[in-house]
C-alpha positions in Angstrom: -69.0 -18.6 75.0 -65.2 -19.6 76.0 -64.1 -22.0 73.6 -62.2 -25.4 74.4 -58.7 -25.3 75.9 -56.3 -27.4 72.6 -53.1 -28.4 74.2 -50.4 -30.6 72.7 -48.3 -32.5 75.4 -44.9 -35.0 75.4 -44.0 -37.0 78.0 -40.2 -36.2 77.4 -38.7 -33.5 74.8 -36.5 -33.1 71.8 -34.0 -30.5 70.9 -34.0 -29.0 67.3 -30.1 -28.7 66.6 -30.6 -25.6 63.7 -32.3 -22.9 65.6 -33.5 -22.7 69.7 -36.3 -25.4 69.8 -38.8 -23.0 71.7 -38.4 -20.2 68.9 -38.7 -22.9 66.3 -42.3 -24.3 68.2 -43.3 -20.7 68.2 -42.3 -19.9 64.4 -44.4 -22.8 63.2 -47.8 -21.5 65.2 -47.4 -18.2 63.4 -47.5 -20.0 60.1 -50.5 -21.6 61.1 -52.7 -18.8 63.2 -52.7 -14.8 62.4 -53.9 -12.3 64.3 -56.3 -11.2 61.6 -57.9 -14.5 61.2 -57.7 -16.3 64.7 -58.9 -15.1 67.6 -58.1 -16.0 70.9 -59.9 -18.8 71.5 -58.9 -21.0 68.4 -54.9 -20.7 69.4 -53.6 -23.7 71.1 -53.1 -23.2 74.7 -50.2 -25.2 76.0 -47.6 -26.9 74.0 -45.0 -28.8 76.3 -42.7 -31.5 77.6 -43.8 -32.3 81.2 -40.4 -33.2 82.3 -38.3 -29.8 80.5 -40.5 -27.1 79.2 -43.4 -25.6 78.7 -44.6 -22.9 76.1 -48.2 -21.5 77.5 -50.5 -19.0 75.9 -51.5 -15.8 78.3 -54.7 -14.6 78.8 -54.8 -11.0 77.2 -55.7 -8.3 79.0 -57.0 -6.9 76.8 -58.3 -7.4 73.1 -57.8 -10.7 71.6 -53.9 -11.3 70.9 -52.8 -14.5 72.7 -49.1 -14.1 74.7 -47.2 -17.1 74.2 -44.4 -17.4 77.3 -42.1 -20.0 77.6 -40.5 -21.5 80.7 -37.5 -23.7 81.4 -38.7 -26.3 84.2 -36.1 -26.8 86.8 -35.9 -29.7 88.1 -38.1 -28.6 91.3 -40.7 -27.5 88.8 -41.4 -30.5 87.2 -45.0 -30.3 87.6 -45.3 -27.2 86.6 -46.4 -28.8 82.4 -49.3 -30.2 84.6 -50.2 -27.4 86.6 -50.6 -25.5 82.9 -52.6 -28.3 81.2 -54.9 -28.3 84.5 -55.3 -24.8 84.5 -55.6 -24.4 80.9 -58.8 -27.0 81.3 -60.4 -26.2 84.7 -60.3 -22.4 83.3 -62.4 -23.4 80.2 -64.9 -25.8 82.5 -65.2 -22.4 85.3 -65.7 -20.1 83.2 -68.5 -17.7 83.4 -70.0 -18.3 80.6 -70.7 -22.2 81.0 -71.6 -21.9 84.4 -71.6 -20.0 87.9 -70.0 -22.5 90.0 -67.1 -21.0 91.9 -63.8 -21.3 91.2 -61.6 -23.1 93.6 -57.9 -22.7 93.8 -56.3 -26.0 91.8 -53.0 -25.1 90.7 -49.8 -24.1 92.4 -47.9 -22.0 90.9 -44.6 -19.9 92.5 -46.2 -16.7 93.0 -42.0 -14.8 92.0 -41.8 -17.3 89.1 -41.7 -14.8 85.9 -41.5 -16.5 82.7 -38.0 -17.5 81.2 -38.8 -15.8 77.6 -41.7 -13.9 75.9 -42.0 -15.2 72.4 -44.3 -13.5 71.1 -48.0 -12.5 70.4 -50.4 -13.9 67.7 
């Protein structure tokens, strides 16, 4: 059965001075989680500042390794943080291991938008 969705959300952001903020956060994740001891559903799914940026855990196509990707939101993309949060919560609710309800379209991500940076795998 698919595990719960875990997120760490803020309304505003901070900037690290000695390191790039998203890299600093990813290094903290590496310090907490390990590929050997944690499965995909154990890992935090979203970390973000709704008005500035998002770090999202992408579901692997195969295997149990989570890929963390970073998005720096433009002025036209300030909805993306909320969209990532909704996607994570509803993906658990509509997962086939929990019920047989068909999943409606509930997010509006730009189809050609790639992440700004791949942070790494855990």
